C-alpha positions in Angstrom: 0.1 -0.1 0.1 2.9 2.3 0.6 4.3 1.7 -2.6 0.9 3.5 -4.3 1.8 6.8 -1.9 5.3 7.4 -3.2 4.7 10.2 -5.5 2.5 12.2 -3.3 4.3 15.6 -4.5 2.7 14.4 -8.1 -0.7 14.0 -6.5 -0.6 17.2 -5.2 0.7 19.0 -8.0 -2.7 17.2 -9.8 -4.9 18.3 -7.2 -3.7 21.7 -7.2 -4.2 21.9 -11.0 -7.5 20.3 -10.9 -8.2 23.1 -8.3 -7.0 26.2 -10.3 -9.1 25.0 -13.3 -12.1 24.7 -11.2 -11.8 27.9 -9.8 -11.1 29.6 -13.5 -13.7 27.8 -15.0 -16.9 27.9 -12.5 -17.5 31.6 -12.3 -18.8 31.2 -16.1 -21.5 28.8 -15.3 -25.0 29.8 -14.1 -28.5 30.5 -15.1 -27.0 33.4 -17.2 -24.3 33.2 -19.9 -21.2 34.9 -19.1 -18.3 35.2 -21.9 -14.5 35.8 -21.5 -15.5 38.8 -23.2 -17.5 40.0 -20.4 -14.8 39.5 -17.9 -12.4 41.9 -19.1 -15.0 44.6 -20.6 -14.3 47.9 -20.1 -18.0 48.3 -20.0 -18.5 47.8 -16.2 -22.1 48.6 -15.9 -22.5 45.9 -18.3 -25.1 43.2 -16.8 -22.6 40.2 -17.8 -20.2 42.0 -16.5 -21.4 42.5 -13.0 -22.4 39.2 -12.8 -19.1 37.9 -13.0 -17.4 40.3 -10.7 -19.8 41.0 -8.3 -21.6 37.6 -8.1 -20.2 34.6 -9.4 -16.3 35.0 -8.8 -17.3 35.7 -5.1 -19.5 32.9 -4.8 -16.8 30.7 -6.3 -14.1 31.7 -4.2 -16.7 31.8 -0.7 -17.2 28.3 -2.0 -13.6 26.9 -2.3 -12.7 28.4 0.8 -15.3 27.0 3.0 -15.5 23.3 1.4 -11.2 23.6 2.2 -12.1 24.4 5.8 -15.1 22.2 6.5 -12.9 19.1 4.8 -10.0 20.2 7.2 -12.4 20.3 10.2 -13.5 16.6 9.3 -9.9 15.6 8.8 -8.8 17.2 12.5 -11.4 15.4 14.3 -11.0 11.7 12.2 -7.4 12.4 13.6 -8.2 12.9 17.4 -11.1 10.3 17.1 -9.1 8.0 15.2 -12.4 7.2 13.3 -12.9 8.2 9.8 -17.0 8.3 9.9 -16.4 11.5 12.4 -17.1 14.9 11.0 -18.8 17.9 12.1 -21.9 16.7 10.9 -22.0 13.3 12.6 -20.5 14.7 16.0 -23.4 17.8 16.1 -20.8 20.6 15.7 -22.9 21.7 12.4 -26.0 21.5 14.2 -25.1 23.3 17.4 -23.7 26.3 14.9 -26.9 26.2 13.4 -29.1 26.5 16.7 -26.8 29.3 17.6 -27.6 31.1 14.6 -31.4 30.2 14.3 -31.5 31.9 18.0 -29.8 34.7 16.8 -32.1 35.4 14.0 -35.3 34.4 16.3 -34.1 37.0 18.6 -33.8 39.7 15.8 -30.5 40.7 16.9 -28.5 42.6 14.7 -24.8 43.2 16.3 -20.8 42.6 16.1 -18.1 42.2 18.1 -14.4 43.6 17.2 -15.4 43.0 13.5 -17.0 40.2 13.9 -21.0 39.3 13.2 -23.6 38.6 15.9 -24.6 35.5 14.0 -21.2 34.1 13.8 -20.7 34.8 17.7 -23.9 32.8 18.4 -22.8 30.0 16.0 -19.5 29.6 17.5 -21.0 29.5 21.1 -23.6 26.8 19.7 -20.6 24.7 18.1 -18.7 25.1 21.0 -21.6 23.8 23.3 -22.4 21.1 21.3 -18.6 19.6 21.3 -18.7 19.9 24.9 -21.6 18.4 25.4 -20.5 15.2 23.0 -16.9 15.0 24.7 -18.4 15.1 28.6 -20.9 12.0 27.1 -17.9 9.8 25.2 -15.9 10.1 28.4 -15.9 7.1 30.3 -14.1 5.5 33.3 -10.3 5.5 33.7 -10.6 9.0 31.4 -10.7 7.5 28.4 -12.7 8.1 25.0 -15.0 5.8 23.6 -15.5 6.4 19.5 -18.6 4.5 20.0 -20.3 6.3 22.7 -18.7 9.7 21.0 -20.7 8.8 18.0 -23.6 7.9 19.8 -23.5 11.0 21.6 -22.9 13.4 18.2 -26.1 11.5 17.0 -28.3 12.4 20.0 -26.9 15.8 21.0 -27.3 16.6 16.8 -31.1 15.2 17.1 -32.0 17.4 20.6 -30.4 20.5 18.8 -32.4 20.0 15.8 -35.6 19.6 17.8 -34.7 22.9 19.3 -34.4 24.7 16.0 -37.9 23.0 14.8 -39.2 24.7 18.2 -37.8 28.1 17.4 -39.1 27.9 14.1 -42.7 27.0 15.4 -42.4 30.3 17.8 -41.2 32.4 14.9 -43.2 34.7 12.5 -43.5 33.7 8.8 -40.6 35.4 7.5 -38.2 34.6 10.6 -39.2 30.7 9.8 -38.7 31.1 6.4 -35.1 32.9 6.6 -34.2 29.7 9.2 -35.4 27.4 7.2 -33.8 28.5 3.6 -30.7 29.5 5.3 -30.6 25.8 7.4 -30.7 24.1 4.1 -27.0 25.5 2.9 -26.4 27.6 0.4 -23.9 30.2 -1.1 -26.2 33.0 -2.0 -23.3 35.2 -2.1 -23.5 39.2 -3.1 -20.2 41.1 -3.1 -17.0 40.4 -1.3 -18.2 40.9 2.1 -19.2 37.2 2.8 -15.5 36.6 1.4 -14.2 38.8 3.9 -16.2 37.6 6.6 -14.8 33.8 6.7 -11.3 34.9 5.6 -10.3 35.3 9.4 -11.6 31.9 10.0 -10.0 30.4 7.3 -6.5 31.9 7.7 -6.3 30.9 11.7 -7.8 27.3 11.2 -5.6 26.3 8.4 -2.6 27.8 9.7 -3.4 26.3 13.3 -4.3 23.0 11.7 -0.8 23.4 9.5 1.0 23.7 12.4 -0.3 20.7 14.4 0.2 18.2 11.4 3.1 16.0 13.4 1.2 16.2 16.4 -1.9 14.5 14.6 0.2 12.0 13.2 1.4 11.3 16.8 -2.1 11.4 18.1 -3.7 9.1 15.3 -1.7 6.0 16.7 -3.4 6.6 20.1 -3.9 8.9 23.0 -1.0 6.5 25.0 1.5 6.7 22.0 0.7 10.4 21.8 1.9 11.3 25.6 4.8 8.7 25.3 6.1 10.8 22.6 5.8 14.3 24.5 2.3 15.9 23.4 0.4 17.2 25.7 -3.2 15.6 24.9 -5.1 17.5 27.4 -4.1 20.8 26.1 -4.1 20.0 22.3 -7.7 18.5 22.2 -8.9 21.6 24.0 -7.1 24.0 21.7 -8.7 21.9 18.5 -11.9 21.8 20.0 -12.1 25.5 20.6 -10.5 26.2 17.0 -12.8 24.3 15.1 -15.8 25.2 17.1 -15.0 28.9 16.0 -14.1 27.9 12.3 -17.5 26.1 11.8 -19.4 29.0 13.5 -17.9 31.2 11.3 -18.7 29.1 8.3 -22.1 28.1 9.1 -23.0 31.6 9.4 -22.2 32.6 6.4 -23.2 29.2 4.5 -25.5 27.3 6.3 -24.7 23.5 7.4 -23.3 21.8 4.4 -23.4 18.5 5.5 -21.1 15.4 4.8 -17.7 17.6 2.9 -15.9 17.0 6.1 -16.6 13.2 5.6 -16.4 12.4 2.1 -13.3 15.2 1.5 -10.8 13.6 4.0 -11.8 10.2 3.3 -10.9 10.3 -0.6 -8.1 12.4 -0.1 -6.4 9.9 2.6 -7.2 7.2 -0.2 -5.4 9.1 -2.7 -2.1 10.2 -0.6 -2.1 8.2 2.2 -2.5 8.9 6.2 0.6 11.3 6.8 -0.8 14.4 7.7 1.7 16.3 6.1 0.8 15.6 2.6 -3.0 15.2 3.6 -3.6 18.4 5.2 -2.8 20.0 1.6 -4.6 17.1 -0.4 -7.7 17.3 1.9 -7.7 21.5 1.8 -7.5 21.4 -1.9 -10.1 18.4 -2.5 -12.5 19.8 -0.6 -12.3 23.2 -1.9 -12.5 22.0 -5.2 -15.6 19.8 -4.4 -18.1 21.9 -3.0 -17.2 24.6 -6.1 -17.9 21.7 -8.3 -21.2 21.1 -6.3 -22.2 24.7 -5.9 -21.8 24.8 -9.7 -24.2 21.9 -10.7 -26.8 23.0 -8.1 -26.8 26.4 -9.8 -27.1 25.1 -13.3 -28.7 21.8 -13.4 -32.1 23.0 -13.3 -31.7 26.7 -14.0 -32.8 29.2 -13.8 -34.0 27.5 -10.5 -31.0 27.0 -7.7 -30.7 24.1 -5.8 -29.5 24.5 -2.2 -25.8 23.3 -2.3 -26.7 21.7 1.0 -29.4 19.6 -0.6 -26.8 18.7 -3.0 -24.1 17.7 -0.5 -26.5 16.0 1.4 -28.1 13.3 -1.6 -24.2 12.6 -2.4 -22.8 12.1 1.1 -25.8 9.8 2.2 -24.5 6.9 0.5 -21.3 7.8 0.9 -21.6 7.5 4.7 -23.3 3.9 3.8 -20.7 2.9 1.7 -17.8 4.0 4.7 -19.8 1.6 6.9 -20.0 -1.3 4.5 -16.0 -1.3 4.3 
């Protein structure tokens, strides 16, 4: 098996080229046609030029960064818990972030703190609450973590928070209920570059920290005892990762909604392509997650144009069978 991963650099190069191609081509597809001439048109007021620069391009950039970062969060959880079925979705983190954002919408709040929107703060708090509950429920005797208990706790917390979201929708008026429902489907309804700048700090901080911990993730993937014997402070590392991932998921969900299964599909396929060494798996997961969500979003906005499918619906349709296939393996 190791021989198949010798040319990791070449595989990373292929993924990089594919990612660049997807980023270059995707902005031209949608419900209306945009040609090369519109990209460099001197008539900035033309409709096609505005569609490309103000709608398509920022949307593609947001979808790539969101997909890449969702995928990295899934990769980190899979390393910590040594289980390929673990992701922000299966652990209830995405649902927790959705609950926080739903509460923000229901209360009709509108504020920001040090440049971070209020909905991002509420989504972060919901994600952090979710992962803390799951972690505490998964702890068994002698301070060890049971993967089976963790997955069951994640499912239970996810269902409970989902029921709270439904209750909030019931209490909301028609406008708030519709806004919450449409947002929960997960979508990249981006206009202008503000959403890109909103998620960029989360992406940079998250990716930088995860890259810094690549060696620790390699050791941690072999087991907590091995990691401790090699000098890794497991307790501190887990706390940092949990807060970090909750912050990232909160920021992404606030902009894109809870887009499911990216955190399972992308890391698993990247692992099949390039192996389990996180020095190579991290950039591979980033590239594949980004191009995968960008492709899904391109399909979602073109397959039944001019009607647009929320991209979260499409990823769920793809992720369900993929999850069952992994269970069978």
